[in-house]
N, C-alpha and C positions, 0 to 999 in steps of 0.2 A: 255452476246454477243447478247442479243436481244436487247434492249436500249445504250451502249455502254457509257454507264457509272460505276463505281465501283458498285460491288456486296456490300453484307453487311457486308464481307471478305475484304474483299478492304476497305470498313469506317473504319474496327477494330481496321485494322492497322494503318490508316492515322489519325485519329481521339485520338490515340495515340501519336503520330509523334506529333502532332497539339497542346496536350494539352501539350507535356513539351519543344515543344517550345516557351507554355506565361509560362511556369514557370518559365525556361531561359530568356527570354526579357520582362516581364509582357506587352507582345503587349495583345490587344484585339481580342475576341474568341467569335464570334458567330452561332448560331448552326438559320434552317428552317426548320422543319418537315411538310414535304409535304404530301398529300390525295388527292386522284383521288375522286371526289366526283360522286356518282351512279354509281361504276366501276364498281359493282356487277350486276345492271340493266345492263351495256351495252352489260355487258359477258353473261348475260341472254336472252336478247334480240335479241340478233345482234350473239353470238356466238364469239367464243374465238380467233378469229382472230381480231376482231374489236376490242378486251381489248387488244391486242397486239398493233392496231394500235396506243390507245392513249398511252399507256406507251412510246414505240418512240419519240410520238412525245413529249409528256411531260416530259421526259428526253432533248430529243432538246431543247426544251422553256428554259430550266433549265439550260443546258452549253450554249447555245447563250447568255445567258443571267448573268452567268457566268465570274467573271474573269479568269486571268490566275493563279491564286492559287487557287482559291478555289474551292474545293472541293465536288461535287455533283455523291452521291450512291446511288444505288435503297435498299430500305431497306428490304424491302419485299413486296410479294403482289403489291400494287397496292400505295404501299407507297416508301417517298424517303424524302432523308436528304440532306441537302445542309449544308457545314463545309463553315463557310465566314473569314477568317484570317483576324487580323488588322483588324475589323468590327465591331463599336458598333452596340447596339442596334437599333438605328436610322436606321444608314444603313442599319441593315442587312431589319429593315422595308421594304427599300425601297425597296429591291431588293424585298422583297417577292411580294409587292403590283403589282410593273411591271409584277412577275410569273403571278402573278393572269390577268392580263391584258391582259398580250399573250396569254395565254391560251384560254382564252373567245377568242379573237380575230382571234385566228390558223385556224378553220373553217374547224373542223374535219368531216369525210366522209370517209363512209361506202361505197364501190361500190354504188354510187351517191345516200347515206339514209345520212340526217346531223346527226351529235349524239352531243346529249349536252353536253360538257363535262366544266370543274372545276375544281379548283381545293382550298385547302382551307388552308391554316402555322399554324404554330405557329413559333412564334418568340422568341428567348432568346440569352442571353448573357451572357456567363462564367463565374462565380465566384470563389471568390480566394478559397472557401470555396468546392467550384465541383471535381468531378470526370466525367468522358465519361458517366455514366449512370447516375447521378443525373442529369447535364444537358439534355440527350434527354429524359429523362424522364418532365424535365418543359416544352422544348419544342413541348412535345407530348401531354401535356397535355393542353397545348396553340392550338392543334392544334384542338383537339376535343372540347375546349371553341369557335371556329372559327367555324366549322361547326355549333353548335345550334345555331349562331347566324344568322340572317335574312339577316341582312343588309351588314354584313363586310365577308369577307375570310380571314383573316388576323386578328390573335389575337397576344397580348403581353403577356409573365412574364417576368420581366427583374430582 
């Protein structure tokens, strides 16, 4: 309810549907795993209300960037997953890069105090031998690679 996007249970249901659709039609499907950078620090410094502001705004940016057919879900804590049906990895990379830029430009503030908010994104395209868990794991690994890199906020694992 806080973010207005699917929760983890909703994601689990929708990812099964999208995998089934992909199997039937052969359509492409990509995943973007999103993590809010410095989220614990924001919560610890400014309080949980500030953390909630971050979660709501990040969800809003992802929803606004998404197409009607895309699925945005809060996976847990400060993590989101975006399912991009009919999207190859290059299109998913564009989505992720634009989402990162929009979050940085969003001008987060907590009662007049500016918050330094950014996201890291891991991107992958579903392979023929994938299941929902293996694709998500790969996107999660890509996200961790993006977090470790200093010049980029998006990392791809095809």
